[in-house]
N, C-alpha and C positions, 0 to 999 in steps of 0.2 A: 368659392364662397362670395356671395354678392356683396358689394360694397355697402357699408353702411350708410343711410342718409345723413348729410352733413347737419350739424345741429350745434348748439352751444357745448362746450367741453366737458362739464360734470354730465349734462345728459347724454353726450355721445359715450363717455365711459360707463354710465349707469345702465344704459341700453344695448350696449355692442353684444353680439352673441359670443361665446365662447370661440377664439380662433387660435391660431398657431402663437401669435404675440403674447395670449396670455400663458400658453404650454411653455413657451421660451423663460418667461419669468418664473413660472413655477419651479422648472428645473434648475436655474441659477440660484434662486431661494432656496429649494429644496436640497441642493448639493451641500450647501453653506449648514444647514441646520441637520443634515444627516451627520456632518463632523461635529455639530455641538452635542449629539445625541451619543454618537459613539465615544467622545471624549469623556462625557459624564458618566457612561454607564460601564466603559471598560474597566475602571478603575476597581469596581468591586470583585472582579475577577483577578487582576493585577495584584491587587491589595493582598489577597490569600499567599500568593508567591513572595511578594516583597516581605510580608510578615514573616516568612519562615527563613528568608536570606537575611534579614537584618534584625531578626528577633524582636519585633516590635510589641511594646505591651497595648494594652486595650486602648488607652488613651490616645496613644500615638497612630493607632489603626483608626479611631474615629477622626483624627485630626486629618489624615490621608484621605480618607473616603470624602471629607466635608470641606477641605480648602477650597477646590475648585467652586463650589457651591456658594460659598461665602463671598469669593472675588466676583462671581457671576452678579450677586445682590448689587454690589458696587459698579460694576460694567453696564447693567441694563439702567441704571440710575443715571451715570455720567453720558453714556452714549445717546440713550433715548432724549436727554434735553439737548444735546449736541445735534442731534439729527433734526430736531425743529429749528435750532438757530442756523445750522450752516447748511442744511440739505441730507436728504436720506443716501443719495449716492455716495457722497464723500466718506460718511461712517461705514457706510456697506463694505468699501474696500479696504479701509483702515482694520477692520476688526478681524477680516481675514489674514490680514499680515500677521497681528498679533495671536492668533490661533496658531499659525505655521510656527512661529518662534517658541510658543508655549509648549507646543507638542515635541519639537525635536529637543528643546531643553530638558522636558521632563525625561525623556526617553536616555538622556546621556547624563543624567545626573548621578555624580559619584557618592552622594551621601542622602540620607533622609531628609535634612533640613533644605538642601539645594533642591531635592525634588519638591518638596513643599512650596518653595519659591516660585517654581516654573508652574507648576499645578495653578498657583495664584494667578500667575501671568495668563495662562490658558484661560481661566476662567474668567478673567476681565474680559477676554476678547468674546469668550461665548455668551457672555451676558449682554454684551452690546449688540450681538447679533440678533437676538430675540426681538426687540422694538423694530427694527429696521427691517428685517425678514417679513414679518407681519405685517407693517404698516405698508411698505411698498407695496408687496401684493395685494392688500386691500384697496390700496389708492388706484391701481391698474384694473381692479375686477367690476364686473357689472353687477347691479343690487340681486340680481336672481340667483347667481352662482357663486357670490362673494364667499360663503362660508365654506363651500365645496373647494374653492381655488386657494383661500388660506389654509383650510384644512390638508389639503393635498401636500403643500410646504411643510406643515407639522406633521404629517403622517411618515415623513422620511424618517421620523423619529424612530419607527418599527425596523427599519434597515438597520439603524444603528442598533437597537436591542438584539436583532438577529446577528449582525456581523461581529458583533464583540464575542459572544461564545463561541461563534464558528471559528474565528481566528485562534482563539484560545485553544479549541480542540484540534484544530490542525496544528498548532506549533507543538502542543503537548505530545500528541498523538504521533507526530513526525519525529520525535526523539529530540526535539530543541530543549535543553537545559533550563530549568526554571528561571535561573539568572538572565539568561538572554530571552526567554520568552515574554517576559513582561515588558522589558524594552522594546521589543519589537512591536508589541500591543500599542502601547505608548507612541511609538514613532509613526506608527500608520495612521494616526489622526492628521498628521500633516499633509498626508498625500491629497485627501479631497479639498481639503483648505488651500492648497496650492493650486489646485485645478481650477477653482473659481475665480481666483485672484484676475485671471485674463477676462473671464466671461464676465465679472462684476464691474470692471472699468469699460465694457463696451454697452452696460445696460444704461439706459438713459435715466435722467432725475423723473422723480413722480411728477406727471404733469399739473395734478391737483394742486402740490406743493408749489411749482412754480409759478402757476396762475393765481392761487388763492393766497399765498403767504409772499412770493417774491415779486408778484405783480407782472410777470413775463408772460404773458397770456399767449402772444404770438409765437414765442419760443416754445410754449408747450404744446401748442396747436402743431408745429412743425415737427418737434420730436415724436410726438404720439402718432403722427402720420407716417414718419419714417419707420418707426419701432414696429408698427402694426402693418407695413408695407402697404400702405393705403387702405386698409380694410376698415379703420377707424378714422372717420374725418368728422373734424370739428371746426367750425366757423369763427373767426376771429371777433372777439366782443371786447367793450370796456372791462378793464382788470379791476376787480374790486378786491383789496387785500383784507385779509381777515387780521387782527392783532389782538393777543391776550398775554399779559405777562404773567409769569410765573407766581408772584403774589397775588394777582386777581385770581388765578385758577386754583390756589390753593386755600382761598379765603371765601370761595363762592360755595355757598352751601349745596347746590345741586351737583356741582362738581365732585364736593368732597364725598358725598353719598354715592355717587356713581364708581369714584374711586374705592371707596370703602368695599364696595360690591366686587368691582374686578380685582383688586389687590387681595383683599381678605380672601375672596374664595381661591384664589391661587395660592396662597399662604397656606390654607387649610389641605389643599388638594396635595401640593409638594410634599407638604409635611407627611402626609400618609404615603403618597406614592414614592417618593424618593427613598424614604426611609426603608420601606418594605423593598424596594427594587435593587438598590444598592446593596442590600444587606439579605439579598435573597440567597446566595451561598450560605451565610452563618444561620440563615432560617431553616434550610435544607439540612444542613450539618445537626441543628437541634433536633429535626423530627427522624433523621436518620444519620445518627453520630457516627457509623461505621464506613459511609461513603467515601469514596475517593474523589480527589478534586476532578478528575475525568468524569466521574457518575455524576458530580454535583453541577457542573457545567452543562452537562448533557440534559439534567432534568430542568436547569434553568432555560435552556434554549427550547426544550419542548413545552414549558409554560408560555413563554413568550410567543412561540409560533401558533399554537393553539388557541391561544386566548386572547393575546394582545393584539396580533395582526388584523384578526377579523374585527376586533372592536376599532380599530383605526380605520380599516376599510369601510365598513358599514356607518360608522359615524360620519364620516367624511362624505358618503354618498346620500345619507339621510338627513343630514343636519338643517339643509334648507327646507326641507319639506317638514320636518318634526318641528324645527323651531330651536335657535341656538339657545335660547334659556331654558326651554322645556327639556332638551337632551341633558344640560347640565343638572338639572333637578332629578331626572330618572337616573343619570350616573351616581350622582351622590347617594341618593335613596339606597340603590342595590349595593354600593360598596359599605353602607352602614349595615345593611342586613347581613353581608357575608362576614364581615368582621365579627358582627356580633355573634353569629352562629359559631364561629371557630371559638371565640372566648367563652362562650356559655355552653356548648355541648362537651360533656365530661369524655376524655380520651381522644377527641378528633385531633389535637395536636400531636399523638403518638402514633396515628393510624395514617401512614403515608398515601395511599391511594385516596381515601375521604378527604385528607387535608387538600391534597392538591388540586383536588376538583372543586372544593369550595375557594380555594386560594385562586384558581384559574377563573372562575366565575367573577371575583372581584376585579381581576385583572381586567376581563372582557369590559365590564362596565365603568372601570376607569377611564379606559380608551372611547368607550361609546359612551360619552359624556365629559365628565369635568377636565381631564386631561388635555383634550381637544378643544373644547369651547372656552377654557379659561385663556388659552392662547389667541382664540380668534377674536372673542367679543372686546377687549381693551382696543382693539385695532380698527374697531367699529364706532364706538358710544361716545368718544372725544372729537371736540372740533379740531379743525385740519390744524390749527397753529399750535394745539397742545397734543396732537395725537400720538406722536412718538414718546413725548414726555410722560402723558397718562399710561401707555404701553410698558414703558421702561420702569415707571413706578411700581405698576402691578407685576410686571416679571421680576422685579427686583426684589419686592416683598414676597413673592412666590419662591425666589431662590433663598431668601431667608429662612422660610418655613421647611425648604428641602434641607438646608444646612442643619437646622435644630432637628429635624427628623433623623436625618443620617448620624449626626453627632451623639443624640439620646438614645438611639436604638440599642445599641449595644449595652448601654448603661441601665435602661429601663428593662431590658430583657432579663439582665442580672439581679435586679432588685424585685421586679413585677411579674417574671417570666412571661414566654410567649403569649399564653392566653391572657394575661394582664395587659401586656404591651398592645395587642390586637385589639382589645376592648376599649382601649383608649383611642385607638385610630378609629373604630365605630363611631364613637362620641365626636370626634374631628368630623367625619364625615356629615352627621347629623348638622353641626354648626354651619358646615358648607351649604347644605341644603338650604338651611333658614336665611342665610346671606344672599343666596342667589335671588330671593324674592324681590331684593331692593332694584335689580337690573332690569332696563327695557329689554323688549323682544326686538333684536335687527333684522331677522331674516326677511328678505325679500324687500327691504327698504333702502332706499338711498342713502349714502353717507351723510349728505347735507340734512337729510331728515333725521336719520337716527342721531347724529351727533349734535344737533342745534346748531349747525352753521349759518342759518338764517338768524337764528335767536342770537347769536355772537353779535352780527352786525347790527341788531336792535340793542344788545347790551351796550354797546360801544357808544351808541347814541343817546340811550337813555336809562341806563341801569340794567343789570343783569337779571334774568328770568328768576323766579323765586320757586320755591319748592313747593308753592301752593298749588301749582298745577302736575297732574299727575305724571311721574316719572315713566310709568309705562307706557304714557301715549307718545313718548320720544321726544321731540325737540319742543322746547318751552317758546312759543310764538307770541304771547301776548306782548312781549315789547318790540316786535318787527314793527318798523315804520310802514304806515298804512301805504298799502300798494294794491288794494284790491283783490290780494291773494288770500284765500280762505287758510285758516290755521290747518297745519298738516300738508298743505298742497307742496309738490316737488318746487324746486327753484324754476324761476322764469327762463325759458329758452332763448337763447340770442336769436335775433331775427335772421 
């Protein structure tokens, strides 16, 4: 591949064609995120076995399924902020260590409450992995393929969805006792997390972070050249650091509106997605009460392979062409339709084949839509100095929604029935569609343009941009110091 023409660092990253250095970053981030997904979703299967062994009540089962999600809420908030203050790479390595410890401790837990403690530790690490995985990949990516590259990281969740039930089928089908099977399932989550420790230590710091926050422009240029093996070259230029405090971020109307869109949509999506996904064995048990554990797990695996995986793959491949915001709108709309059909059509929840068909379609559009885009968009729409913080808040609030969905599903099902519970999920999906409308469209635009990096500089000089300028237009450039650059133009390139 021909070497990219030397230019200023942001422009070099934005215009660089996809090459081996991008794919290497996707692999490192994706391996960690596969671990996140496996650890989050395997508990739905393991809990069925644990419940029988330890005779858990419905409240204890709900707590077991949801503890990791509550911890992920805190982990995303804490580590997202730390990643903006201390650097993406430090957090990237630390959360992998925490995930290894949490997975091993969960597998060896001698009692229910010890298991809860280690699931909390594991969730804290997983929560921290969300913002750094997304932001680091987004800051490496070019503008044309950013959605696809960040989406490829997130799509490793599909592997977690598949490997979890496959592992259960292999263990149970191989004659492993239930008591040992769930421990092995939980312990296996430590394997990929341990594997990425070495890889993450070798991954360089985000060049955008080094140049735009730390002011180490020369170091950023050098690390980019080394990591890309000379395929992406930038020329040194005067370092312009961006600074915004947490208070300024949380009291600025423009960023609050954007945060409401990213965090709110993620909250609503995760309420619907995790509540249904982790509770899928229970849902299948309701529509087919005489199914064995093996049959239930096999049905869950078929739903994931037939419906979820194509959604991940097509969503990742198409989102930069369709548009990140538009894909989210499509997904929420179809989710609402499917859940409404299940809730409103009499007898659908007692007919296994029709139920699974509609349920599978809802899964497809969850992945070909908001489950993918709610991860990608927060890594694009915030300024570099608050990018991990904004993503961490969004991911944390999303995991809070997941915690509520998983905890409430068994309780709502008991009081409202399956149809009533899924009708509520349809309403949640409609709210997600409406809230998406406040977000800008990031597809095909540079991070500085989308996130208002230039507006940030102007805000420091003379006040932050106001909501009077359309959020759909991307950055708010009215306060940028006069430089002869037209509003909305990309940053000046270094000479």
